[in-house]
NULOGU-648652 format. One record per residue (C-alpha): x, z, y; residue number from 0. Coordinates in nm, 3 decimals, decimal comma, padded with zeros to 5 digits. Each point is the difference from the previous one (the first is absolute). Layout:
N
<x X | z Z | y Y | nr NUM>
...
//
This chain:
399
<x 03,248 | z -03,120 | y 03,001 | nr 0>
<x 00,373 | z -00,022 | y 00,096 | nr 1>
<x 00,317 | z 00,153 | y -00,118 | nr 2>
<x 00,016 | z 00,235 | y 00,223 | nr 3>
<x -00,364 | z 00,103 | y 00,013 | nr 4>
<x 00,071 | z 00,044 | y -00,349 | nr 5>
<x 00,277 | z 00,215 | y 00,040 | nr 6>
<x -00,213 | z 00,231 | y 00,200 | nr 7>
<x -00,256 | z 00,033 | y -00,273 | nr 8>
<x 00,274 | z 00,088 | y -00,231 | nr 9>
<x 00,173 | z 00,237 | y 00,207 | nr 10>
<x -00,384 | z 00,155 | y 00,094 | nr 11>
<x -00,056 | z 00,082 | y -00,410 | nr 12>
<x 00,335 | z 00,107 | y -00,023 | nr 13>
<x -00,067 | z 00,271 | y 00,213 | nr 14>
<x -00,366 | z 00,091 | y 00,000 | nr 15>
<x -00,054 | z -00,136 | y -00,451 | nr 16>
<x -00,264 | z -00,254 | y -00,074 | nr 17>
<x -00,177 | z -00,115 | y 00,307 | nr 18>
<x -00,426 | z -00,005 | y 00,032 | nr 19>
<x -00,091 | z -00,233 | y 00,259 | nr 20>
<x -00,307 | z -00,232 | y 00,044 | nr 21>
<x -00,096 | z -00,305 | y -00,258 | nr 22>
<x 00,048 | z -00,250 | y 00,277 | nr 23>
<x 00,355 | z 00,074 | y 00,001 | nr 24>
<x 00,266 | z -00,241 | y -00,084 | nr 25>
<x 00,195 | z 00,068 | y -00,305 | nr 26>
<x 00,366 | z 00,037 | y 00,126 | nr 27>
<x 00,240 | z -00,214 | y -00,236 | nr 28>
<x 00,139 | z 00,203 | y -00,305 | nr 29>
<x -00,265 | z 00,253 | y 00,027 | nr 30>
<x -00,284 | z 00,093 | y -00,279 | nr 31>
<x -00,361 | z -00,026 | y 00,140 | nr 32>
<x -00,253 | z 00,221 | y -00,180 | nr 33>
<x -00,362 | z -00,013 | y 00,143 | nr 34>
<x -00,214 | z 00,322 | y -00,038 | nr 35>
<x -00,349 | z 00,029 | y -00,140 | nr 36>
<x -00,205 | z -00,048 | y 00,318 | nr 37>
<x 00,215 | z -00,303 | y 00,081 | nr 38>
<x 00,027 | z 00,131 | y 00,395 | nr 39>
<x 00,378 | z 00,149 | y -00,059 | nr 40>
<x 00,310 | z -00,091 | y -00,236 | nr 41>
<x 00,337 | z 00,126 | y -00,061 | nr 42>
<x 00,314 | z -00,151 | y 00,039 | nr 43>
<x 00,291 | z 00,085 | y -00,214 | nr 44>
<x 00,385 | z -00,125 | y 00,001 | nr 45>
<x 00,076 | z -00,206 | y -00,281 | nr 46>
<x 00,369 | z 00,016 | y -00,122 | nr 47>
<x 00,167 | z -00,261 | y -00,120 | nr 48>
<x -00,066 | z -00,020 | y -00,366 | nr 49>
<x -00,221 | z 00,214 | y 00,031 | nr 50>
<x 00,313 | z 00,278 | y -00,051 | nr 51>
<x -00,123 | z 00,436 | y 00,031 | nr 52>
<x 00,183 | z 00,313 | y 00,064 | nr 53>
<x 00,028 | z -00,003 | y -00,367 | nr 54>
<x 00,304 | z -00,227 | y -00,011 | nr 55>
<x 00,213 | z 00,274 | y 00,173 | nr 56>
<x -00,011 | z 00,173 | y -00,325 | nr 57>
<x 00,194 | z -00,296 | y -00,206 | nr 58>
<x 00,240 | z 00,026 | y 00,329 | nr 59>
<x 00,097 | z 00,357 | y -00,038 | nr 60>
<x -00,116 | z 00,093 | y 00,361 | nr 61>
<x -00,217 | z 00,291 | y 00,084 | nr 62>
<x -00,355 | z -00,080 | y 00,067 | nr 63>
<x -00,167 | z 00,229 | y 00,314 | nr 64>
<x -00,125 | z 00,294 | y -00,180 | nr 65>
<x -00,409 | z 00,069 | y 00,025 | nr 66>
<x -00,172 | z 00,344 | y 00,043 | nr 67>
<x -00,069 | z 00,127 | y -00,315 | nr 68>
<x 00,037 | z -00,313 | y -00,210 | nr 69>
<x -00,149 | z 00,125 | y -00,283 | nr 70>
<x -00,343 | z 00,113 | y 00,166 | nr 71>
<x 00,015 | z -00,296 | y 00,200 | nr 72>
<x 00,058 | z -00,268 | y -00,312 | nr 73>
<x -00,234 | z 00,198 | y -00,234 | nr 74>
<x -00,342 | z -00,023 | y 00,268 | nr 75>
<x 00,073 | z -00,392 | y 00,119 | nr 76>
<x 00,005 | z -00,045 | y -00,404 | nr 77>
<x -00,334 | z 00,140 | y -00,012 | nr 78>
<x -00,143 | z -00,160 | y 00,313 | nr 79>
<x 00,076 | z -00,310 | y -00,195 | nr 80>
<x -00,160 | z 00,135 | y -00,305 | nr 81>
<x -00,332 | z 00,072 | y 00,192 | nr 82>
<x 00,014 | z -00,309 | y 00,243 | nr 83>
<x 00,140 | z -00,302 | y -00,196 | nr 84>
<x -00,289 | z -00,039 | y -00,212 | nr 85>
<x 00,049 | z -00,369 | y -00,082 | nr 86>
<x 00,362 | z 00,032 | y -00,147 | nr 87>
<x 00,009 | z -00,390 | y -00,060 | nr 88>
<x -00,007 | z -00,052 | y 00,363 | nr 89>
<x 00,204 | z 00,135 | y 00,251 | nr 90>
<x 00,007 | z 00,320 | y 00,087 | nr 91>
<x -00,068 | z -00,035 | y 00,405 | nr 92>
<x -00,261 | z 00,028 | y 00,100 | nr 93>
<x -00,139 | z 00,165 | y -00,291 | nr 94>
<x -00,341 | z 00,247 | y 00,030 | nr 95>
<x -00,042 | z 00,297 | y 00,233 | nr 96>
<x 00,025 | z 00,338 | y -00,243 | nr 97>
<x -00,047 | z 00,409 | y 00,135 | nr 98>
<x 00,268 | z 00,202 | y 00,079 | nr 99>
<x -00,130 | z 00,257 | y -00,264 | nr 100>
<x -00,028 | z -00,310 | y -00,224 | nr 101>
<x 00,448 | z -00,048 | y 00,058 | nr 102>
<x 00,010 | z 00,398 | y -00,079 | nr 103>
<x -00,141 | z -00,003 | y -00,278 | nr 104>
<x 00,194 | z -00,231 | y -00,162 | nr 105>
<x 00,315 | z 00,208 | y 00,129 | nr 106>
<x -00,124 | z 00,318 | y -00,111 | nr 107>
<x -00,022 | z -00,204 | y -00,359 | nr 108>
<x 00,347 | z -00,104 | y -00,022 | nr 109>
<x 00,105 | z 00,397 | y 00,134 | nr 110>
<x -00,228 | z 00,208 | y -00,205 | nr 111>
<x 00,012 | z 00,386 | y 00,101 | nr 112>
<x 00,041 | z -00,048 | y 00,349 | nr 113>
<x -00,199 | z 00,198 | y 00,251 | nr 114>
<x -00,247 | z -00,183 | y 00,192 | nr 115>
<x 00,184 | z 00,138 | y 00,331 | nr 116>
<x 00,333 | z -00,137 | y -00,112 | nr 117>
<x -00,186 | z -00,317 | y -00,075 | nr 118>
<x -00,146 | z -00,047 | y 00,323 | nr 119>
<x 00,324 | z 00,090 | y 00,216 | nr 120>
<x 00,224 | z -00,232 | y -00,200 | nr 121>
<x -00,296 | z -00,239 | y 00,031 | nr 122>
<x -00,034 | z -00,044 | y 00,362 | nr 123>
<x 00,339 | z -00,035 | y 00,062 | nr 124>
<x 00,044 | z -00,275 | y -00,231 | nr 125>
<x -00,316 | z -00,179 | y 00,134 | nr 126>
<x 00,131 | z 00,067 | y 00,368 | nr 127>
<x 00,337 | z -00,210 | y -00,114 | nr 128>
<x -00,138 | z -00,242 | y -00,197 | nr 129>
<x -00,249 | z -00,101 | y 00,340 | nr 130>
<x 00,264 | z 00,011 | y 00,207 | nr 131>
<x 00,240 | z -00,201 | y -00,170 | nr 132>
<x -00,360 | z -00,241 | y -00,049 | nr 133>
<x 00,017 | z 00,004 | y -00,386 | nr 134>
<x -00,328 | z 00,153 | y 00,011 | nr 135>
<x -00,249 | z -00,051 | y 00,256 | nr 136>
<x -00,184 | z 00,338 | y 00,019 | nr 137>
<x -00,331 | z 00,077 | y 00,215 | nr 138>
<x 00,046 | z 00,407 | y 00,061 | nr 139>
<x -00,376 | z 00,014 | y 00,114 | nr 140>
<x -00,145 | z -00,161 | y -00,298 | nr 141>
<x 00,268 | z 00,101 | y -00,224 | nr 142>
<x 00,034 | z -00,365 | y -00,136 | nr 143>
<x 00,299 | z -00,120 | y -00,169 | nr 144>
<x 00,082 | z -00,349 | y 00,000 | nr 145>
<x 00,358 | z -00,213 | y -00,087 | nr 146>
<x 00,187 | z -00,043 | y 00,309 | nr 147>
<x 00,156 | z -00,340 | y 00,074 | nr 148>
<x 00,385 | z 00,062 | y -00,197 | nr 149>
<x -00,187 | z -00,011 | y -00,349 | nr 150>
<x -00,057 | z -00,374 | y 00,061 | nr 151>
<x 00,425 | z -00,047 | y 00,087 | nr 152>
<x 00,068 | z 00,118 | y -00,363 | nr 153>
<x 00,126 | z -00,287 | y -00,198 | nr 154>
<x -00,176 | z -00,179 | y -00,274 | nr 155>
<x 00,241 | z 00,114 | y -00,278 | nr 156>
<x -00,085 | z 00,354 | y 00,091 | nr 157>
<x -00,347 | z -00,039 | y -00,047 | nr 158>
<x 00,014 | z 00,014 | y -00,379 | nr 159>
<x 00,155 | z 00,326 | y 00,006 | nr 160>
<x -00,260 | z 00,138 | y 00,239 | nr 161>
<x -00,264 | z -00,121 | y -00,171 | nr 162>
<x 00,136 | z 00,182 | y -00,341 | nr 163>
<x 00,004 | z 00,302 | y 00,195 | nr 164>
<x -00,358 | z -00,042 | y 00,139 | nr 165>
<x -00,122 | z 00,008 | y -00,349 | nr 166>
<x 00,214 | z 00,281 | y -00,081 | nr 167>
<x -00,132 | z 00,253 | y 00,284 | nr 168>
<x -00,346 | z 00,207 | y -00,077 | nr 169>
<x -00,270 | z -00,116 | y 00,177 | nr 170>
<x -00,139 | z 00,234 | y 00,271 | nr 171>
<x -00,260 | z 00,259 | y -00,148 | nr 172>
<x -00,327 | z -00,077 | y 00,092 | nr 173>
<x -00,182 | z 00,239 | y 00,276 | nr 174>
<x -00,348 | z 00,057 | y 00,042 | nr 175>
<x 00,015 | z 00,192 | y 00,320 | nr 176>
<x -00,294 | z 00,177 | y -00,085 | nr 177>
<x 00,182 | z 00,290 | y -00,067 | nr 178>
<x 00,259 | z -00,014 | y 00,267 | nr 179>
<x -00,083 | z 00,271 | y 00,205 | nr 180>
<x -00,026 | z 00,255 | y -00,235 | nr 181>
<x 00,354 | z -00,105 | y -00,210 | nr 182>
<x 00,235 | z -00,045 | y 00,328 | nr 183>
<x 00,016 | z 00,353 | y 00,145 | nr 184>
<x 00,101 | z 00,129 | y -00,350 | nr 185>
<x 00,308 | z 00,033 | y -00,145 | nr 186>
<x 00,131 | z -00,196 | y -00,290 | nr 187>
<x -00,070 | z 00,310 | y -00,261 | nr 188>
<x -00,339 | z 00,020 | y 00,147 | nr 189>
<x -00,076 | z -00,377 | y 00,000 | nr 190>
<x 00,127 | z -00,060 | y -00,350 | nr 191>
<x -00,200 | z 00,294 | y -00,128 | nr 192>
<x -00,340 | z -00,094 | y 00,177 | nr 193>
<x 00,027 | z -00,393 | y -00,123 | nr 194>
<x 00,071 | z 00,095 | y -00,349 | nr 195>
<x -00,258 | z 00,239 | y -00,029 | nr 196>
<x -00,226 | z -00,234 | y 00,151 | nr 197>
<x 00,115 | z -00,310 | y -00,269 | nr 198>
<x -00,053 | z 00,268 | y -00,263 | nr 199>
<x -00,351 | z 00,071 | y 00,086 | nr 200>
<x -00,073 | z -00,363 | y 00,048 | nr 201>
<x 00,180 | z -00,134 | y -00,271 | nr 202>
<x -00,005 | z 00,255 | y -00,301 | nr 203>
<x -00,280 | z 00,005 | y -00,242 | nr 204>
<x 00,008 | z 00,373 | y -00,024 | nr 205>
<x -00,050 | z 00,309 | y 00,271 | nr 206>
<x 00,356 | z 00,100 | y 00,108 | nr 207>
<x 00,111 | z 00,346 | y -00,010 | nr 208>
<x 00,086 | z 00,195 | y 00,310 | nr 209>
<x 00,306 | z 00,088 | y -00,178 | nr 210>
<x 00,169 | z -00,382 | y -00,030 | nr 211>
<x -00,075 | z -00,062 | y 00,379 | nr 212>
<x 00,092 | z 00,233 | y 00,328 | nr 213>
<x -00,231 | z -00,209 | y 00,186 | nr 214>
<x -00,261 | z 00,179 | y -00,214 | nr 215>
<x 00,114 | z 00,328 | y 00,033 | nr 216>
<x 00,025 | z 00,023 | y 00,397 | nr 217>
<x -00,299 | z 00,007 | y 00,128 | nr 218>
<x 00,090 | z -00,163 | y 00,325 | nr 219>
<x 00,168 | z -00,319 | y -00,205 | nr 220>
<x -00,318 | z -00,009 | y -00,184 | nr 221>
<x -00,206 | z -00,047 | y 00,322 | nr 222>
<x 00,208 | z -00,269 | y 00,112 | nr 223>
<x -00,034 | z -00,162 | y -00,378 | nr 224>
<x -00,352 | z 00,035 | y 00,059 | nr 225>
<x -00,008 | z -00,169 | y 00,308 | nr 226>
<x 00,161 | z -00,308 | y -00,102 | nr 227>
<x -00,219 | z -00,023 | y -00,316 | nr 228>
<x -00,306 | z -00,007 | y 00,254 | nr 229>
<x 00,143 | z -00,254 | y 00,191 | nr 230>
<x -00,044 | z -00,242 | y -00,300 | nr 231>
<x -00,380 | z 00,156 | y -00,120 | nr 232>
<x 00,137 | z 00,269 | y -00,244 | nr 233>
<x 00,049 | z 00,385 | y -00,001 | nr 234>
<x 00,155 | z 00,248 | y -00,186 | nr 235>
<x -00,176 | z 00,131 | y -00,275 | nr 236>
<x 00,033 | z 00,335 | y -00,196 | nr 237>
<x 00,023 | z -00,056 | y -00,366 | nr 238>
<x 00,042 | z 00,338 | y -00,096 | nr 239>
<x 00,254 | z 00,271 | y -00,006 | nr 240>
<x 00,277 | z -00,125 | y 00,204 | nr 241>
<x -00,098 | z -00,357 | y -00,088 | nr 242>
<x -00,044 | z -00,272 | y 00,265 | nr 243>
<x -00,123 | z -00,352 | y -00,020 | nr 244>
<x -00,131 | z -00,231 | y 00,270 | nr 245>
<x -00,334 | z -00,193 | y 00,002 | nr 246>
<x -00,257 | z -00,182 | y 00,254 | nr 247>
<x -00,122 | z 00,153 | y 00,276 | nr 248>
<x -00,368 | z 00,084 | y -00,020 | nr 249>
<x -00,101 | z -00,215 | y 00,302 | nr 250>
<x 00,196 | z -00,269 | y -00,135 | nr 251>
<x -00,141 | z 00,034 | y -00,333 | nr 252>
<x -00,337 | z -00,070 | y 00,140 | nr 253>
<x 00,060 | z -00,273 | y 00,197 | nr 254>
<x 00,197 | z -00,170 | y -00,300 | nr 255>
<x -00,309 | z 00,034 | y -00,207 | nr 256>
<x -00,232 | z -00,083 | y 00,241 | nr 257>
<x 00,182 | z -00,318 | y 00,035 | nr 258>
<x 00,029 | z -00,082 | y -00,334 | nr 259>
<x 00,419 | z 00,044 | y 00,012 | nr 260>
<x 00,141 | z 00,115 | y -00,341 | nr 261>
<x -00,289 | z 00,094 | y -00,144 | nr 262>
<x -00,014 | z 00,006 | y -00,412 | nr 263>
<x -00,209 | z -00,310 | y -00,185 | nr 264>
<x -00,294 | z 00,048 | y -00,146 | nr 265>
<x 00,146 | z 00,031 | y -00,373 | nr 266>
<x 00,329 | z 00,231 | y 00,125 | nr 267>
<x -00,226 | z 00,217 | y 00,188 | nr 268>
<x -00,234 | z 00,040 | y -00,331 | nr 269>
<x 00,268 | z 00,052 | y -00,227 | nr 270>
<x 00,172 | z 00,244 | y 00,245 | nr 271>
<x -00,336 | z 00,227 | y 00,038 | nr 272>
<x 00,003 | z 00,005 | y -00,370 | nr 273>
<x 00,347 | z 00,168 | y -00,030 | nr 274>
<x -00,109 | z 00,231 | y 00,281 | nr 275>
<x -00,353 | z 00,073 | y -00,172 | nr 276>
<x 00,176 | z 00,090 | y -00,339 | nr 277>
<x 00,291 | z 00,160 | y 00,092 | nr 278>
<x -00,074 | z 00,159 | y 00,328 | nr 279>
<x -00,347 | z 00,045 | y 00,048 | nr 280>
<x -00,120 | z 00,094 | y -00,338 | nr 281>
<x 00,243 | z 00,261 | y -00,084 | nr 282>
<x -00,035 | z 00,129 | y 00,295 | nr 283>
<x -00,338 | z 00,093 | y -00,031 | nr 284>
<x 00,028 | z 00,127 | y -00,314 | nr 285>
<x 00,253 | z 00,260 | y 00,116 | nr 286>
<x 00,346 | z -00,172 | y -00,181 | nr 287>
<x 00,133 | z -00,092 | y 00,335 | nr 288>
<x 00,050 | z 00,131 | y 00,330 | nr 289>
<x 00,087 | z -00,079 | y 00,349 | nr 290>
<x -00,075 | z -00,329 | y 00,217 | nr 291>
<x 00,315 | z -00,225 | y -00,043 | nr 292>
<x -00,106 | z -00,240 | y -00,267 | nr 293>
<x 00,256 | z 00,087 | y -00,195 | nr 294>
<x -00,073 | z 00,020 | y -00,380 | nr 295>
<x 00,098 | z 00,064 | y -00,365 | nr 296>
<x -00,312 | z -00,119 | y -00,156 | nr 297>
<x 00,059 | z -00,392 | y -00,104 | nr 298>
<x -00,284 | z -00,276 | y 00,041 | nr 299>
<x 00,044 | z -00,150 | y -00,310 | nr 300>
<x -00,126 | z -00,343 | y -00,115 | nr 301>
<x -00,308 | z 00,115 | y -00,133 | nr 302>
<x -00,048 | z 00,083 | y 00,337 | nr 303>
<x 00,008 | z -00,338 | y 00,139 | nr 304>
<x -00,157 | z -00,176 | y -00,291 | nr 305>
<x -00,298 | z -00,037 | y 00,171 | nr 306>
<x 00,127 | z -00,151 | y 00,333 | nr 307>
<x 00,248 | z -00,244 | y -00,261 | nr 308>
<x -00,322 | z -00,119 | y -00,139 | nr 309>
<x -00,154 | z -00,100 | y 00,329 | nr 310>
<x 00,300 | z -00,137 | y 00,161 | nr 311>
<x 00,218 | z -00,080 | y -00,279 | nr 312>
<x 00,305 | z 00,148 | y -00,161 | nr 313>
<x 00,231 | z -00,271 | y 00,156 | nr 314>
<x -00,119 | z 00,062 | y 00,364 | nr 315>
<x -00,021 | z 00,361 | y -00,016 | nr 316>
<x 00,384 | z 00,022 | y -00,136 | nr 317>
<x 00,109 | z -00,186 | y 00,334 | nr 318>
<x -00,214 | z 00,217 | y 00,208 | nr 319>
<x 00,145 | z 00,322 | y -00,173 | nr 320>
<x 00,355 | z -00,167 | y 00,012 | nr 321>
<x -00,057 | z -00,075 | y 00,420 | nr 322>
<x -00,120 | z 00,408 | y -00,004 | nr 323>
<x 00,325 | z 00,078 | y -00,174 | nr 324>
<x 00,234 | z -00,223 | y 00,222 | nr 325>
<x -00,207 | z 00,205 | y 00,332 | nr 326>
<x 00,064 | z 00,360 | y -00,171 | nr 327>
<x -00,338 | z 00,042 | y -00,010 | nr 328>
<x 00,015 | z 00,115 | y -00,342 | nr 329>
<x 00,224 | z 00,061 | y -00,288 | nr 330>
<x 00,043 | z -00,129 | y -00,339 | nr 331>
<x -00,038 | z 00,298 | y -00,274 | nr 332>
<x 00,066 | z -00,155 | y -00,368 | nr 333>
<x -00,139 | z 00,126 | y -00,361 | nr 334>
<x -00,306 | z 00,243 | y 00,158 | nr 335>
<x -00,273 | z -00,172 | y -00,156 | nr 336>
<x -00,043 | z 00,046 | y -00,384 | nr 337>
<x -00,281 | z -00,221 | y -00,014 | nr 338>
<x 00,119 | z -00,353 | y 00,125 | nr 339>
<x 00,355 | z -00,133 | y 00,067 | nr 340>
<x 00,073 | z -00,080 | y 00,351 | nr 341>
<x 00,140 | z 00,185 | y 00,334 | nr 342>
<x -00,139 | z 00,281 | y 00,175 | nr 343>
<x -00,021 | z 00,079 | y 00,363 | nr 344>
<x 00,054 | z 00,321 | y 00,244 | nr 345>
<x 00,002 | z 00,004 | y 00,346 | nr 346>
<x 00,337 | z -00,205 | y 00,153 | nr 347>
<x 00,200 | z 00,183 | y 00,295 | nr 348>
<x -00,169 | z -00,223 | y 00,304 | nr 349>
<x -00,301 | z 00,225 | y -00,011 | nr 350>
<x 00,259 | z 00,298 | y 00,094 | nr 351>
<x 00,014 | z -00,188 | y 00,326 | nr 352>
<x -00,377 | z 00,080 | y 00,121 | nr 353>
<x -00,041 | z 00,220 | y 00,245 | nr 354>
<x -00,237 | z 00,308 | y -00,030 | nr 355>
<x -00,270 | z -00,185 | y 00,181 | nr 356>
<x 00,039 | z -00,283 | y -00,251 | nr 357>
<x 00,017 | z 00,187 | y -00,297 | nr 358>
<x -00,325 | z 00,133 | y 00,114 | nr 359>
<x -00,180 | z -00,318 | y 00,085 | nr 360>
<x 00,139 | z -00,147 | y -00,395 | nr 361>
<x -00,141 | z 00,314 | y -00,147 | nr 362>
<x -00,350 | z -00,032 | y 00,179 | nr 363>
<x 00,018 | z -00,340 | y -00,096 | nr 364>
<x 00,042 | z 00,057 | y -00,352 | nr 365>
<x -00,286 | z 00,267 | y 00,009 | nr 366>
<x -00,229 | z -00,302 | y 00,194 | nr 367>
<x 00,109 | z -00,270 | y -00,298 | nr 368>
<x -00,077 | z 00,272 | y -00,329 | nr 369>
<x -00,234 | z 00,201 | y 00,152 | nr 370>
<x -00,226 | z -00,196 | y 00,225 | nr 371>
<x -00,332 | z 00,183 | y -00,022 | nr 372>
<x 00,171 | z 00,339 | y 00,009 | nr 373>
<x -00,045 | z 00,258 | y 00,258 | nr 374>
<x 00,329 | z 00,018 | y 00,107 | nr 375>
<x 00,034 | z -00,384 | y 00,018 | nr 376>
<x -00,346 | z 00,041 | y 00,234 | nr 377>
<x 00,201 | z 00,223 | y 00,246 | nr 378>
<x 00,281 | z -00,208 | y 00,023 | nr 379>
<x -00,219 | z -00,310 | y 00,054 | nr 380>
<x -00,209 | z 00,198 | y 00,317 | nr 381>
<x 00,295 | z 00,123 | y 00,114 | nr 382>
<x 00,214 | z -00,327 | y 00,042 | nr 383>
<x -00,323 | z -00,102 | y 00,151 | nr 384>
<x 00,007 | z 00,236 | y 00,291 | nr 385>
<x 00,389 | z -00,086 | y 00,040 | nr 386>
<x 00,061 | z 00,381 | y -00,084 | nr 387>
<x 00,383 | z 00,103 | y -00,054 | nr 388>
<x 00,067 | z 00,028 | y -00,334 | nr 389>
<x -00,021 | z 00,323 | y -00,232 | nr 390>
<x 00,321 | z 00,081 | y -00,161 | nr 391>
<x 00,047 | z 00,185 | y -00,330 | nr 392>
<x 00,157 | z 00,298 | y 00,215 | nr 393>
<x -00,314 | z 00,028 | y 00,199 | nr 394>
<x -00,261 | z 00,001 | y -00,319 | nr 395>
<x 00,207 | z 00,285 | y -00,129 | nr 396>
<x 00,049 | z 00,153 | y 00,281 | nr 397>
<x 00,352 | z 00,063 | y 00,031 | nr 398>
//
């Protein structure tokens, strides 16, 4: 390519910025060629002598052309670099695509306390400026962000500082996308209240009081919270006066059980049944325990568990009880047995996650296990074979 042609290319790049051309185009003298991923196009950028950058103007105490909202623009470029420069040992360009939401989430973490509307307004402006100057390559239709060809002009001596910057910046927070249509219309305060309530219900080991969470007190937010849970196979469970927790939806629980997903192994199941019989079923039959929520102050002692330990071995039983404790299905109580040393157990908080229908099924299963020849067990068996709805305690009592 002749010198006049090269001069024209340089002048055009000065006027338009980095030039996107077909790959078949020859590279003008003194220009950097960057081939895109598809191999059909490439970018041509000028290479100044000794790779000098505008930063030299600060050393010369000369004024630099001011950028609009420089802090916002620089912050968003840094966030884009954090999201797109996934292999910081390699060159920044071309990097990997990211979404505009991921980049804005990093900016949000850098400037906590800003409202979503302010973040979006300043962010969109910075995106437009960086796209126009080719520091970023943005596809508005699919909300995709890629590093632009200008990042390839950073001198090698600047890359260590840029790598350190990327290490210090927070990564974008994971977003499932499952709840976007429920959360996006909300203000920051309502969204935070809803997400906090979801986390408290799903991660907490005990039911949560309405007094602690605004999303449980407000009927509209509680409805949205139940919708969020429903989408993950869960549902709100009323666990007492002003108390709430979450549990598996009845239809989901039936499918899980039918496929053998997440069910208890035989020994753990046997140990749990013994605890429920001695701590709940027998005290309830004797009138020492009211209600149907499986809470009990009557421990299952080592004496009650002795036969099972003789059949299966004390070590295996201990492992099974430890597994049940970790799952929250039983809780340890010490010093409850005067005849034998060892730990006693009562039902754990995980049983409070059972829905009313699930509690009823568990109660009926215990009846079938303890007294399979009783009239009540026969009635349960016949009803289940006929596929009739379960009879709840309140229906039997006429309330």
